[in-house]
LUMFIGU-945128 format. One record per atom (N, C-alpha, C): residue in one letter; x, y, z. Coordinates in steps of 0.02 Angstrom, whole numbers, padded with zeros to 5 digits, always signed. Each point is the difference from the previous one (the first is absolute). Layout:
BEGIN
AXYZ/...
This chain:
BEGIN
M+00109-00261-01940/M-00029+00041-00054/M-00019+00069+00027/L+00019+00051-00040/L-00018+00067+00020/L-00068+00022-00028/A-00024-00038-00052/A-00065+00016-00029/A-00049-00056+00016/L-00061+00019+00011/L-00052-00049+00016/L-00036-00023-00063/V-00022-00061+00000/V-00040-00026-00057/V-00071+00026+00007/A-00039-00010-00054/A-00068+00027-00002/A-00043-00025+00056/A+00008-00065+00019/A-00041-00028+00053/A+00014+00034+00067/D+00064+00015+00012/D+00018+00035+00062/D-00027+00071+00001/L+00000+00032-00058/L-00029+00067-00003/L-00075-00001+00014/D-00034-00050-00027/D-00072-00007+00014/D-00012-00010+00074/E+00044-00037+00032/E-00006-00012+00072/E+00008+00065+00039/L+00048+00043-00022/L+00009+00064+00034/L-00060+00046-00011/R-00028-00003-00060/R-00061+00041-00012/R-00057-00023+00044/D-00005-00065+00011/D-00052-00027+00044/D+00015+00018+00073/L+00064+00005+00017/L+00020+00014+00069/L-00014+00072+00020/L+00008+00046-00046/L-00003+00072+00016/L-00065+00021+00035/P-00059-00023-00022/P-00062+00021+00035/P-00005-00024+00072/W+00040-00049+00018/W-00004-00027+00068/W+00038+00042+00050/L+00040+00047-00024/L+00040+00042+00046/L-00039+00063+00018/P-00009+00014+00065/P-00039+00059+00021/P+00032+00065-00023/Q-00042+00049-00010/Q+00024+00067-00019/Q+00019+00038+00063/N+00057-00018+00029/N+00023+00036+00060/N+00075+00009-00004/K+00026+00038+00047/K+00072+00017+00000/K+00043-00062+00010/R-00025-00047+00040/R+00040-00059+00016/R+00015-00041-00062/H-00048-00004-00047/H+00009-00040-00060/H+00018+00041-00062/A+00012+00065+00009/A+00014+00043-00058/A+00064-00021-00036/T+00051-00018+00038/T+00064-00020-00031/T-00009-00064-00041/Q-00039-00047+00027/Q-00012-00063-00036/Q-00040+00012-00063/R-00051+00042+00004/R-00041+00015-00059/R+00042+00034-00054/A+00044+00046+00021/A+00042+00036-00048/A+00047-00047-00036/A+00029-00047+00038/A+00047-00048-00030/A-00035-00045-00050/I-00058-00026+00018/I-00037-00045-00044/I-00023+00037-00063/Q-00025+00061+00010/Q-00024+00039-00058/Q+00057+00015-00048/A+00059+00014+00028/A+00059+00015-00042/A+00020-00062-00041/V-00003-00058+00031/V+00017-00062-00036/V-00051-00012-00056/I-00063+00012+00014/I-00052-00009-00052/I+00010+00050-00056/D+00015+00063+00017/D+00009+00052-00051/D+00060-00014-00045/H+00050-00036+00027/H+00060-00015-00039/H-00001-00072-00027/D-00060-00026-00008/D-00010-00066-00031/D+00041-00055+00035/G+00003+00004+00065/G+00033-00053+00037/G+00075+00009+00011/D+00029+00053-00027/D+00072+00013+00008/D+00012+00031+00069/R+00021-00041+00048/R+00007+00024+00069/R+00058+00048+00008/L+00053-00009-00039/L+00057+00045+00004/L-00019+00070-00024/A-00036+00003-00056/A-00024+00065-00025/A-00049+00032+00048/A-00043-00042+00031/A-00048+00026+00049/A+00036+00029+00060/A+00053-00034+00023/A+00039+00025+00057/A+00032+00067-00016/D+00028+00007-00060/D+00031+00063-00020/D-00052+00056-00004/A-00060-00017-00024/A-00052+00050-00010/A-00024+00030+00066/I-00002-00040+00053/I-00025+00026+00064/I+00055+00012+00051/G+00063-00005-00022/G+00056+00015+00044/G+00014-00051+00053/R-00011-00064-00017/R+00015-00053+00048/R+00046-00051-00032/N+00025-00047+00040/N+00042-00052-00028/N-00042-00063-00012/L+00031-00049-00032/L-00036-00060-00018/L-00025-00038+00061/K+00041-00002+00053/K-00021-00035+00061/K-00062+00033+00030/G-00003+00067-00002/G-00059+00034+00026/G-00063-00018-00037/I+00005-00007-00067/I-00058-00021-00040/I-00022-00070+00020/R+00049-00045+00006/R-00017-00069+00019/R-00032-00003+00069/D+00028+00038+00047/D-00028+00000+00068/D-00071+00027+00001/S-00013+00052-00038/S-00067+00029-00002/S-00051-00050-00029/I+00019-00036-00052/I-00045-00049-00029/I-00012-00057+00049/Y+00053-00021+00034/Y-00007-00054+00050/Y-00047+00020+00056/K+00009+00061+00027/K-00043+00024+00054/K-00072+00009-00023/A-00008+00023-00062/A-00067+00008-00026/A-00036-00067-00007/R+00036-00051-00022/R-00029-00067-00005/R-00023-00025+00068/R+00043+00010+00051/R-00018-00023+00067/R-00060+00037+00027/S-00002+00066-00010/S-00056+00040+00024/S-00065-00020-00034/A+00003-00010-00066/A-00060-00019-00037/A-00023-00071+00018/A+00048-00044+00011/A-00017-00069+00019/A-00038-00003+00066/A+00018+00046+00046/A-00035+00003+00064/A-00073+00020-00009/K-00015+00034-00056/K-00069+00020-00014/K-00035-00048-00047/G+00034-00055-00018/G-00033-00051-00040/G+00022-00003-00072/W+00049+00039-00020/W+00023-00002-00070/W+00034-00066-00014/D-00017-00030-00055/D+00029-00063-00022/D+00008+00004-00076/P+00062+00005-00024/P+00010+00008-00073/P-00026-00058-00041/S-00005-00059+00031/S-00025-00057-00037/S-00076-00004+00000/H-00031+00043+00040/H-00073-00004+00006/H-00027+00070+00013/P-00007+00042-00052/P-00020+00070+00010/P-00068+00006+00035/T-00003+00044+00049/T-00061+00016+00036/T-00002+00075+00013/A-00057+00025+00023/A-00006+00071+00016/A+00034+00014+00066/P+00034+00057+00007/P+00033+00017+00064/P-00051+00010+00055/V+00020-00016+00061/V-00042+00017+00058/V+00010+00074+00014/P-00046+00032+00036/P+00006+00073+00012/P+00064+00017+00037/D+00022+00063-00008/D+00060+00024+00036/D-00009-00008+00075/G+00054-00019+00032/G-00002-00011+00072/G-00022-00069+00020/M-00019-00042-00050/M-00023-00068+00014/M+00051-00051-00025/H-00001-00058+00030/H+00044-00054-00020/H-00041-00064-00006/V+00020-00042-00047/V-00036-00063-00011/V+00012-00046+00059/R-00054-00023+00029/R+00004-00047+00056/R-00006-00072-00025/R-00048-00011-00046/R-00012-00067-00025/R-00032+00004-00069/R+00017-00047-00043/R-00032-00003-00066/R-00023-00071-00012/S-00061-00007-00023/S-00028-00066-00016/S-00022+00000-00073/T+00012-00056-00033/T-00015-00005-00071/T-00042-00063-00013/L-00055+00009-00037/L-00042-00056-00020/L+00016-00018-00072/R+00021-00062-00011/R+00019-00023-00067/R-00044-00058-00021/K-00010-00007-00064/K-00033-00058-00029/K+00051-00039-00041/P+00006-00065+00012/P+00049-00039-00039/P-00016-00001-00075/R-00064+00007-00016/R-00019+00003-00071/R-00058+00049-00008/W+00010+00049-00044/W-00051+00051-00011/W-00014+00005-00074/E-00064+00002-00017/E-00020+00005-00071/E-00043+00062-00009/C+00019+00041-00047/C-00038+00061-00014/C-00069-00019-00027/P-00054+00025+00030/P-00068-00018-00023/P-00017+00027-00069/E+00036+00050-00024/E-00016+00031-00064/E+00037-00032-00059/C+00066-00010+00008/C+00040-00024-00056/C+00025-00071+00010/G-00008-00027+00060/G+00022-00068+00013/G+00075-00007+00014/H+00035+00059+00006/H+00072-00003+00015/H+00012-00031+00068/V+00048-00043+00006/V+00014-00037+00062/V+00067+00023+00028/E+00001+00015+00065/E+00061+00018+00035/E+00010-00046+00060/A+00062-00016+00013/A+00017-00039+00060/A+00022+00047+00056/D-00017-00018+00060/D+00021+00038+00059/D-00021+00074-00006/R-00063+00012-00012/R-00026+00067-00010/R-00014+00034+00067/V+00024+00063+00011/V-00016+00039+00059/V-00070+00029-00009/V-00045-00021+00044/V-00070+00021-00005/V-00014+00060+00045/L+00029+00000+00060/L-00014+00053+00049/L+00060+00007+00047/E+00010+00062+00023/E+00055+00012+00046/E-00022+00048+00054/W+00018-00016+00063/W-00014+00043+00057/W+00066+00026+00028/T+00001+00064+00016/T+00059+00030+00031/T-00020+00034+00064/Q+00030-00020+00056/Q-00011+00032+00065/Q+00058+00047+00014/A-00015+00062+00015/A+00051+00050+00013/A-00010+00029+00069/Q+00054+00022+00030/Q-00003+00034+00064/Q+00051+00056+00002/K-00009+00046+00046/K+00048+00054+00007/K+00067-00027+00024/G+00054+00031-00022/G+00066-00018+00023/G+00010+00021+00072/A+00055-00022+00030/A+00013+00014+00071/A+00004+00075+00013/E+00033+00037-00044/E+00006+00073+00010/E-00067+00034-00006/E-00039-00021-00049/E-00066+00030-00010/E-00047-00016+00059/R+00005-00063+00025/R-00042-00019+00057/R+00019+00041+00062/A+00065+00010+00010/A+00024+00039+00057/A-00024+00072-00004/E+00002+00029-00061/E-00021+00069-00008/E-00076+00006+00010/A-00037-00050-00024/A-00072+00001+00010/A-00017-00005+00074/M+00036-00043+00036/M-00011-00007+00072/M+00017+00065+00037/R+00053+00033-00022/R+00020+00063+00031/R-00055+00053-00009/A-00028+00003-00061/A-00055+00047-00013/A-00061-00016+00043/F-00013-00065+00008/F-00057-00021+00041/F+00010+00020+00073/V+00061-00010+00027/V+00014+00019+00069/V-00004+00075+00010/L+00022+00038-00051/L-00005+00073+00005/L-00072+00021+00009/E-00046-00033-00035/E-00071+00016+00008/E-00025-00021+00069/L+00021-00058+00023/L-00022-00023+00066/L+00025+00045+00056/A+00058+00033-00011/A+00029+00042+00053/A-00036+00067+00008/D-00044+00017-00047/D-00034+00065+00003/D-00037+00013+00065/P-00036-00050+00029/P-00037+00014+00062/P+00044+00021+00059/V+00064-00019+00000/V+00043+00017+00057/V+00048+00057-00018/R-00010+00030-00059/R+00046+00052-00023/R-00003+00061+00047/G+00057+00017+00028/G+00005+00058+00044/G-00033-00009+00068/A-00011-00063+00020/A-00037-00013+00063/A+00044+00001+00062/A+00066+00004-00008/A+00045-00003+00057/A-00010+00059+00047/E-00004-00015+00065/E-00006+00053+00050/E+00069+00034+00008/P+00000+00066+00008/P+00065+00034+00007/P+00034-00019+00066/V+00066-00005-00003/V+00041-00016+00059/V+00042+00061+00017/E+00001+00018+00063/E+00036+00059+00022/E+00074-00006-00015/V+00029+00053-00026/V+00072+00000-00017/V+00040-00002+00065/P+00047-00045+00007/P+00041-00004+00061/P+00046+00061+00006/P+00018+00020+00061/P+00042+00058+00009/P+00074-00017-00007/D+00041+00052-00005/D+00073-00005+00003/D+00028-00050-00050/L-00019+00006-00061/L+00023-00046-00052/L+00072+00017-00021/L+00038-00052-00015/L+00069+00008-00023/L-00001-00009-00076/E-00002+00057-00036/E-00011-00003-00072/E+00059-00030-00038/D+00059+00000+00028/D+00058-00029-00035/D-00001-00076+00001/L-00042-00029+00042/L-00001-00073+00008/L-00055-00033-00041/L+00016-00058-00025/L-00049-00043-00034/L+00004-00069+00032/V-00057-00027+00019/V-00002-00067+00030/V-00028-00049-00052/V+00033-00056-00007/V-00022-00053-00046/V-00020-00061+00041/I-00062-00022-00011/I-00026-00061+00032/I-00017-00050-00055/P+00047-00044-00019/P-00014-00049-00053/P-00030-00064+00031/V-00062-00013-00014/V-00034-00059+00027/V+00013-00058-00049/G+00040-00048+00022/G+00016-00058-00042/G-00062-00042-00017/D+00008-00046-00044/D-00056-00042-00025/D-00044-00024+00058/H-00059+00029+00007/H-00040-00014+00059/H-00046-00061-00009/H-00015-00017-00061/H-00040-00059-00016/H-00064-00004+00042/L-00036+00056+00002/L-00063+00002+00036/L-00048-00051-00030/G-00030-00040+00043/G-00045-00053-00022/G+00032-00069-00001/M+00064-00003+00017/M+00035-00065+00002/M-00024-00042+00059/L-00002-00065-00011/L-00019-00047+00053/L+00058-00048+00011/A+00019-00008+00064/A+00053-00047+00018/A-00020-00037+00063/H+00020-00064+00005/H-00015-00042+00057/H+00065-00018+00036/R-00003+00002+00066/R+00058-00016+00041/R+00030-00068-00018/S-00042-00049-00014/S+00024-00067-00013/S+00042-00003-00064/E-00011+00047-00046/E+00036+00000-00064/E+00056+00051-00002/T-00009+00057+00034/T+00047+00055-00007/T+00033+00021+00065/G-00026-00024+00056/G+00027+00019+00065/G-00038+00057+00033/E-00048+00031-00036/E-00038+00056+00029/E-00067+00006-00036/N-00053+00011+00040/N-00065+00013-00029/N-00004+00071-00025/W-00032+00010-00058/W-00005+00067-00028/W-00064+00006-00040/D-00031+00059+00003/D-00060+00014-00040/D-00004+00075-00012/T-00055+00020-00031/T-00009+00071-00017/T-00004+00044+00061/K-00034-00024+00052/K-00007+00039+00061/K+00069+00015+00030/K+00044-00049+00003/K+00067+00011+00027/K+00041+00045-00046/G-00010-00007-00065/G+00036+00043-00047/G-00018+00073+00008/E-00065+00014+00012/E-00020+00069+00012/E+00027+00026+00066/A-00005-00040+00052/A+00020+00022+00067/A+00075+00016+00003/I+00041-00042-00031/I+00072+00011+00008/I+00023+00061-00039/L-00031+00015-00056/L+00020+00060-00037/L-00023+00063+00037/R-00058-00002+00031/R-00022+00057+00040/R+00050+00014+00056/R+00021-00053+00035/R+00047+00010+00055/R+00068+00023-00026/A+00020-00025-00057/A+00065+00020-00029/A-00001+00074-00019/I-00055+00023-00030/I-00006+00070-00019/I-00002+00044+00063/D-00036-00021+00051/D-00003+00038+00063/D+00071+00008+00029/R+00038-00055-00002/R+00068+00003+00027/R+00045+00043-00044/A-00010-00003-00066/A+00040+00042-00045/A-00013+00074+00013/I-00062+00018+00014/I-00017+00069+00014/I+00033+00023+00066/E+00005-00046+00047/E+00032+00018+00064/E+00074+00014-00008/V+00035-00039-00041/V+00073+00007-00003/V+00023+00051-00052/A-00043+00018-00048/A+00020+00046-00053/A-00004+00072+00023/P+00045+00042-00023/P-00004+00072+00015/P-00057+00031-00040/P-00024+00059+00022/P-00056+00033-00036/P+00024+00032-00065/A+00012-00041-00049/A+00027+00023-00064/A-00052+00038-00040/G+00025+00043-00045/G-00046+00036-00043/G-00035-00045-00049/T+00033-00055-00020/T-00029-00045-00050/T+00013-00073+00020/C-00048-00042-00015/C+00007-00072+00011/C-00019-00036-00065/V+00039-00050-00018/V-00018-00045-00055/V-00022-00066+00031/L-00064-00015-00006/L-00027-00064+00023/L-00007-00044-00062/A+00042-00051-00006/A+00001-00040-00061/A-00017-00072+00016/F-00055-00024-00030/F-00015-00071+00001/F+00040-00030-00058/M+00049-00042+00015/M+00051-00019-00048/M-00021-00058-00046/G-00063-00009-00011/G-00025-00053-00043/G-00021-00062+00038/D-00044-00039-00029/D-00028-00059+00033/D-00031+00018+00067/F-00031+00058+00003/F-00038+00017+00060/F-00058-00049+00008/F-00029-00020-00056/F-00051-00053+00000/F+00035-00066-00014/H-00024-00053+00032/H+00027-00066-00014/H-00026-00025-00068/A-00063+00016-00016/A-00030-00020-00063/A-00029+00062-00034/D-00001-00002-00067/D-00023+00057-00039/D-00075-00002-00012/T-00030-00060+00003/T-00072-00007-00013/T-00026-00058+00043/S-00064-00015-00008/S-00029-00057+00035/S+00026-00067-00024/A+00035-00001-00057/A+00028-00062-00026/A+00054-00029+00044/A+00032+00042+00041/A+00052-00022+00047/A+00058-00036-00034/V+00023+00029-00055/V+00060-00024-00034/V+00041+00062-00020/T+00065-00010-00008/T+00041+00055-00025/T-00018+00011-00073/P-00007+00064-00021/P-00026+00015-00067/P+00041-00029-00057/K+00065+00000+00006/K+00043-00020-00057/K+00011-00075-00002/S+00020-00029+00057/S+00020-00071-00001/S-00057-00047+00020/G-00055+00028+00028/G-00055-00043+00021/G+00015-00041+00062/H+00049+00021+00039/H+00019-00036+00061/H-00057+00006+00051/L-00022-00057+00027/L-00055-00001+00048/L+00021+00032+00066/L-00046+00038+00030/L+00014+00037+00061/L-00048-00021+00056/D+00026+00000+00062/D-00042-00013+00058/D-00028+00066+00025/V-00066+00009-00009/V-00030+00064+00020/V-00048-00012+00059/D-00007+00053+00039/D-00037-00005+00063/D-00075+00008-00009/T-00020+00046-00044/T-00072+00015-00006/T-00015+00024-00070/R-00060+00022-00011/R-00021+00023-00067/R+00035+00064-00019/F+00013+00007-00065/F+00038+00058-00024/F-00036+00066+00014/P-00067+00005-00009/P-00033+00063+00017/P+00012+00021+00073/E+00001-00048+00046/E+00013+00017+00070/E+00072+00023+00010/I+00046-00033-00033/I+00071+00022+00003/I+00007+00070-00028/S-00037+00015-00053/S+00003+00067-00030/S-00024+00053+00049/R-00055-00014+00035/R-00025+00048+00049/R+00050+00011+00056/I+00031-00053+00024/I+00050+00006+00053/I+00060+00039-00025/A+00021-00013-00062/A+00057+00036-00029/A-00013+00074-00004/S-00061+00019-00021/S-00017+00071-00004/S+00000+00032+00069/R-00028-00034+00049/R-00002+00026+00068/R+00071+00006+00029/L+00041-00049-00012/L+00068+00000+00025/L+00042+00055-00032/T-00010+00011-00065/T+00036+00053-00035/T-00018+00068+00028/R-00064+00012+00012/R-00022+00063+00029/R+00032+00010+00069/Y+00002-00053+00039/Y+00030+00006+00067/Y+00074+00020-00005/C+00036-00033-00043/C+00071+00015-00007/C+00013+00071-00023/I-00038+00023-00049/I+00009+00068-00026/I-00018+00051+00053/E-00055-00010+00036/E-00022+00049+00049/E+00046+00003+00060/Q+00028-00057+00019/Q+00050+00001+00053/Q+00061+00041-00020/C+00019-00008-00063/C+00057+00039-00025/C-00016+00075-00002/L-00063+00017-00018/L-00020+00071-00001/L+00004+00031+00069/R-00010-00039+00051/R+00002+00026+00069/R+00071+00014+00023/R+00049-00027-00036/R+00070+00009+00021/R+00040+00043-00048/F-00017-00002-00065/F+00041+00033-00052/F-00041+00053-00036/G+00037+00046-00032/G-00034+00055-00035/G-00036-00022-00062/R+00032-00043-00040/R-00030-00025-00062/R+00014-00075-00006/V-00045-00034-00035/V+00009-00073-00009/V-00006-00016-00074/S+00053-00031-00026/S-00002-00027-00067/S-00013-00075+00006/F-00056-00023-00027/F-00018-00071+00005/F+00012-00034-00067/L+00034-00058+00003/L+00015-00038-00060/L-00021-00073+00011/S-00042-00025-00045/S-00021-00070+00001/S+00032-00035-00060/V+00057-00030+00011/V+00039-00031-00054/V-00034-00065-00022/G-00003-00012-00064/G-00028-00062-00026/G+00050-00057+00007/G-00022-00057+00025/G+00043-00058+00008/G-00021-00057-00046/N+00035-00055+00003/N-00018-00057-00041/N-00063-00035+00026/H-00017+00009+00064/H-00061-00028+00028/H-00061+00045-00012/D+00011+00066-00005/D-00057+00047-00002/D+00008+00057-00049/P+00015-00013-00063/P+00010+00056-00047/P-00062+00043-00009/H-00060-00028+00007/H-00061+00039-00010/H-00028+00026+00066/A+00001-00042+00052/A-00027+00022+00064/A+00039+00059+00028/S+00066+00000-00009/S+00040+00056+00024/S-00018+00064-00037/D-00017-00007-00063/D-00018+00058-00041/D-00066+00029+00024/W-00051-00043+00010/W-00064+00029+00022/W+00004+00027+00071/L+00045-00028+00041/L+00009+00028+00067/L+00024+00073-00005/A+00046+00012-00046/A+00025+00069-00010/A-00055+00045-00028/I-00042-00027-00045/I-00054+00040-00029/I-00049+00021+00054/V-00019-00046+00043/V-00048+00015+00054/V+00031+00050+00049/A+00063-00010+00018/A+00033+00047+00046/A+00005+00070-00031/D+00015+00004-00064/D+00005+00064-00033/D-00067+00036+00000/A-00054-00038-00012/A-00067+00030+00001/A-00019+00022+00071/Y+00013-00042+00048/Y-00020+00014+00069/Y+00035+00062+00027/Y+00064+00009-00017/Y+00038+00057+00025/Y+00006+00057-00051/E-00047+00003-00046/E+00003+00050-00053/E+00000+00071+00028/N-00036+00013+00053/N-00004+00067+00029/N+00047+00009+00059/E+00045-00046+00010/E+00050+00006+00053/E+00067+00020-00032/P+00018+00063+00003/P+00061+00023-00034/P+00064-00029+00029/R-00003-00029+00059/R+00061-00027+00030/R+00013-00073-00020/V-00044-00028-00041/V+00010-00069-00024/V+00010+00000-00075/D+00054-00031-00022/D+00015-00008-00071/D+00005-00075-00014/V-00046-00025-00041/V+00001-00071-00019/V+00038-00007-00065/L+00057-00035+00002/L+00041-00008-00059/L-00030-00052-00047/D+00010+00010-00065/D-00027-00046-00050/D+00040-00065+00000/P-00032-00057+00014/P+00037-00063+00005/P+00011-00034-00066/R-00023+00027-00056/R+00003-00036-00063/R+00070-00001-00031/R+00044+00042+00025/R+00069-00001-00025/R+00036-00061+00029/G+00050-00023-00036/G+00039-00056+00025/G+00041+00018+00061/I+00018+00065+00004/I+00041+00024+00056/I-00020+00072+00013/N-00005+00019+00064/N-00018+00068+00020/N+00058+00034+00034/F+00004+00066-00008/F+00055+00038+00029/F-00027+00056+00044/V+00035+00013+00055/V-00015+00057+00044/V+00065+00038+00009/E-00003+00065-00014/E+00059+00042+00008/E-00011+00046+00060/H+00049+00001+00045/H-00004+00041+00060/H+00067+00035+00009/G+00003+00064-00021/G+00063+00036+00004/G+00052-00035-00043/R+00055-00021+00031/R+00054-00034-00036/R-00006-00076+00006/C-00060-00024+00017/C-00012-00072+00007/C-00047-00023-00056/L+00016-00058-00029/L-00042-00030-00050/L-00016-00072+00023/L-00064-00014+00007/L-00022-00065+00024/L-00042-00035-00053/A+00012-00064-00010/A-00035-00040-00050/A-00039-00055+00034/F-00058-00017-00027/F-00044-00051+00030/F-00027-00045-00056/C+00008-00065+00007/C-00032-00049-00044/C-00005-00066+00037/H-00040-00046-00027/H-00011-00063+00036/H+00061-00045-00005/G+00029-00005-00059/G+00060-00041-00008/G-00011-00064-00040/H-00061-00012-00025/H-00011-00060-00040/H+00012+00013-00074/G-00010+00063-00022/G+00013+00019-00069/G+00069+00031-00005/I+00007+00058+00030/I+00066+00032+00008/I+00031-00032+00061/K+00051-00039-00010/K+00032-00037+00055/K+00040+00047+00044/L+00013-00024+00061/L+00038+00040+00049/L+00065+00025-00030/Q+00037-00044-00034/Q+00065+00020-00026/Q-00004+00049-00057/D-00061+00008-00029/D-00008+00046-00056/D-00025+00068+00021/V-00020+00008+00062/V-00030+00064+00022/V+00047+00059-00010/P+00064-00004+00019/P+00043+00059-00011/P+00006+00021-00073/I+00011-00047-00045/I+00010+00018-00070/I-00065+00023-00032/V-00057-00029+00021/V-00065+00023-00026/V-00015+00070+00026/T+00019+00014+00061/T-00010+00068+00027/T+00039+00051-00039/A+00063-00017-00015/A+00042+00046-00039/A-00029+00011-00070/A-00028-00053-00029/A-00028+00005-00068/A-00067+00036-00001/D-00043-00013+00049/D-00068+00028-00001/D-00005+00070+00031/A+00046+00016+00045/A-00002+00065+00033/A+00068+00034-00003/P+00026+00012-00061/P+00068+00028-00005/P+00007+00070+00028/E-00052+00041-00008/E+00004+00069+00026/E+00000+00000+00076/A-00044-00041+00029/A-00001-00005+00073/A+00065-00030+00026/W+00027-00048-00036/W+00065-00030+00019/W+00054+00054+00002/G-00001+00044-00050/G+00050+00053-00003/G-00007+00052+00055/R-00061+00011+00024/R-00012+00050+00052/R+00016-00027+00070/T+00005-00066+00007/T+00004-00029+00067/T+00068-00033+00013/V+00013-00012+00064/V+00062-00031+00022/V-00015-00065+00037/H-00055+00000+00038/H-00018-00058+00041/H-00056-00038-00035/R+00014-00062-00021/R-00048-00037-00040/R-00010-00069+00031/H-00064-00020+00004/H-00016-00063+00035/H-00061-00031-00033/G+00000-00066-00006/G-00057-00035-00028/G-00029-00049+00050/Y-00066-00007-00002/Y-00036-00047+00043/Y-00039-00049-00044/T+00005-00065+00015/T-00039-00051-00035/T-00029-00048+00052/G-00044-00043-00024/G-00028-00054+00042/G+00015-00066-00034/H-00050-00041-00005/H-00001-00062-00040/H+00036-00059+00032/I+00063+00009+00021/I+00037-00058+00024/I-00009-00011+00075/H-00033+00047+00035/H-00018-00006+00071/H+00060+00004+00047/S+00060-00001-00025/S+00059+00001+00042/S+00038+00065-00011/R+00039+00020+00049/R+00041+00060-00007/R+00061-00017-00042/K+00007+00037-00054/K+00056-00009-00045/K+00015+00066-00034/G+00064+00015-00010/G+00017+00064-00030/G+00050-00008-00056/I+00003+00051-00044/I+00049+00001-00054/I+00024+00071-00010/Q+00064+00008-00011/Q+00031+00065-00008/Q+00021+00010-00072/L-00019+00058-00029/L+00026+00019-00065/L+00067+00033+00011/V+00053-00033-00020/V+00067+00024+00015/V+00016+00060-00043/G+00030+00049+00030/G+00021+00060-00036/G+00033+00047+00050/D+00013+00061-00020/D+00029+00046+00049/D-00055+00022+00048/E+00018+00040+00048/E-00045+00015+00055/E-00065+00033-00023/N+00004+00038-00054/N-00058+00036-00024/N-00040-00038-00052/A+00021-00061-00016/A-00036-00037-00053/A-00032-00063+00026/A+00012-00018+00063/A-00024-00065+00025/A-00074+00003+00017/M-00030-00059-00003/M-00069-00009+00024/M-00005-00068+00033/Y-00035-00002+00054/Y-00010-00062+00036/Y-00073-00019-00006/A-00014-00063-00015/A-00069-00025-00004/A-00006-00060+00045/E-00057-00006+00033/E-00010-00056+00047/E-00071-00026-00004/A-00006-00064+00017/A-00066-00031+00008/A-00017+00001+00075/V-00062+00015+00016/V-00021+00007+00069/V-00033-00064+00025/R+00001-00009+00065/R-00031-00058+00031/R-00076+00008+00003/I-00033-00050+00027/I-00073-00001+00003/I-00022-00010+00073/L-00064+00009+00013/L-00029-00012+00066/L-00034-00068+00007/P-00035-00025-00051/P-00034-00065+00009/P+00049-00058-00001/P-00021-00058+00025/P+00042-00059-00001/P-00002-00033-00069/K+00038-00053-00008/K+00000-00037-00064/K-00065-00038-00008/D-00020-00010-00062/D-00058-00041-00014/D+00022-00072-00013/R-00047-00043-00016/R+00016-00070-00010/R+00050-00011-00056/Y-00008+00038-00054/Y+00045-00008-00058/Y+00071+00016+00020/A+00010+00055+00036/A+00068+00019+00021/A+00027-00050+00051/A-00044-00023+00045/A+00022-00047+00052/A+00024-00066-00030/H-00030-00020-00056/H+00019-00063-00031/H+00056+00008-00050/N+00025+00061-00007/N+00058+00013-00042/N+00054+00033+00042/R+00046+00034-00030/R+00058+00025+00037/R-00008+00073+00023/W-00057+00031-00013/W-00006+00072+00014/W-00014+00014+00074/R+00045+00036+00031/R-00007+00022+00069/R+00018+00074+00003/A-00029+00037+00046/A+00013+00072+00003/A-00007+00026+00071/G+00041+00050+00016/G-00010+00038+00061/G-00062+00043-00006/R-00030+00018+00056/R-00063+00037-00002/R+00006+00066+00038/S-00007+00054-00037/S+00007+00066+00031/S-00026+00054-00048/L-00008+00060+00027/L-00017+00059-00038/L+00053+00053+00013/I+00025+00032-00052/I+00051+00052+00011/I-00031+00069-00009/V+00029+00048+00035/V-00019+00070-00006/V+00064+00039-00014/D+00008+00026-00060/D+00060+00037-00019/D-00012+00074+00003/V+00050+00037+00021/V-00004+00073+00004/V+00053+00030-00046/W-00022+00042-00046/W+00045+00031-00049/W+00000+00076+00009/H+00059+00030-00003/H+00008+00072+00004/H+00009+00027-00071/A-00032+00056-00015/A+00002+00027-00068/A+00070+00013-00025/A+00044+00021+00044/A+00069+00016-00021/A+00050-00055+00016/H-00009-00033+00057/H+00051-00046+00025/H-00015-00074-00010/G-00056-00015-00030/G-00015-00069-00016/G-00027-00040+00059/H+00016-00064+00001/H-00028-00046+00050/H+00026+00018+00069/R-00046+00010+00048/R+00020+00021+00067/R-00007-00057+00050/M-00053-00039-00005/M-00010-00054+00050/M-00050-00051-00026/R+00001-00058+00032/R-00048-00053-00016/R-00024-00032+00064/H-00065-00007+00006/H-00031-00037+00055/H-00025-00067-00028/T+00017-00053+00032/T-00024-00067-00020/T-00048-00025+00053/I-00062-00013-00022/I-00053-00023+00045/I-00008-00075-00011/G+00028-00040+00044/G-00005-00072-00006/G-00070-00024+00017/V-00019-00056-00031/V-00068-00024+00010/V-00012-00021+00073/G+00053-00018+00035/G-00007-00021+00069/G-00024+00055+00046/E+00017+00063-00014/E-00020+00054+00045/E-00070+00026-00014/I-00032-00023-00054/I-00068+00024-00016/I-00050-00057-00004/Q+00023-00062+00006/Q-00045-00056-00005/Q-00036-00011+00066/A-00065-00007-00004/A-00039-00008+00062/A+00011-00069+00029/
């Protein structure tokens, strides 16, 4: 049927107040209002707003889903919860027999009282947490001590240090995984790896220090992965891990400042630490606010790009935008930078193993993307499954005109105490 019956129109009229007045829901509101204005004739509504019939149907379907998340139920009308909130639980008190005290009218299964519990959605909670961390970062804003600029910098060179999933705070036992591991060892090995990277890298004008996601093993004190709820083996309390992470990040950035002219720091969000990685970037940005040689990149994008002369580099964790999708996403998201560059490369983490993929094309259209290895050992979950990985840190050197010049691979064996 292309026209809706009166009951369906009443349902749409009830649905409309549940949709927020924002840009995201504007298309859905316009479609529903057009259907109402045309007395349920969806084809006429589609013509009136310049859409097809499928678009009208999709908008109504999405609007129903969005409103249902906030507690809308066409069979049981209730007041909408406030914008940005979602229904968590609803309880209803019913009486099997109710008699009106005034007129004696009797009803069966009468709803006497209803409770609705609402909470902020995941996006709203994340934004609220981000605002909270921004306020907490104020005491350290601009507190970084200046570091002397190193001499004889090679401005044509850019050094990339992609730190694979470090899982700071992970706990492992030799009896289960073959090696003991804790937060103290996680901090020590990254310090030694960065020290070694500084030794082997040339004094480039710019360095990209990228934490490639899952820098934290757990995102909160709950010690579970945020999306799947997978239980994690953690070494200590999350506040202590947070302090160590902040200290370790400062050490890595300041070591890079002693070797390179400028440092671009990126804390990529992973599936283990989507929020912790974000606040780490917020604190670093505040701390180095008065240090012109440090640029903290915004980690909230799904993928970040760095352009250096004729080189275009992409960075993401790899759990959302997969390794094999990095080249095509780069071409779609950064078309102008793609056109200006010849040497294109993507870095991801997530799978812990070295793996690469080539976007096939002519010499000037290709892009190579790879997943980088990690420094920590496997945890119990990986040990009891099939996941194994080599352990190393790479240091890539890129020339503004000539592209990739060299790679240093720092194996865990040469830096492990």
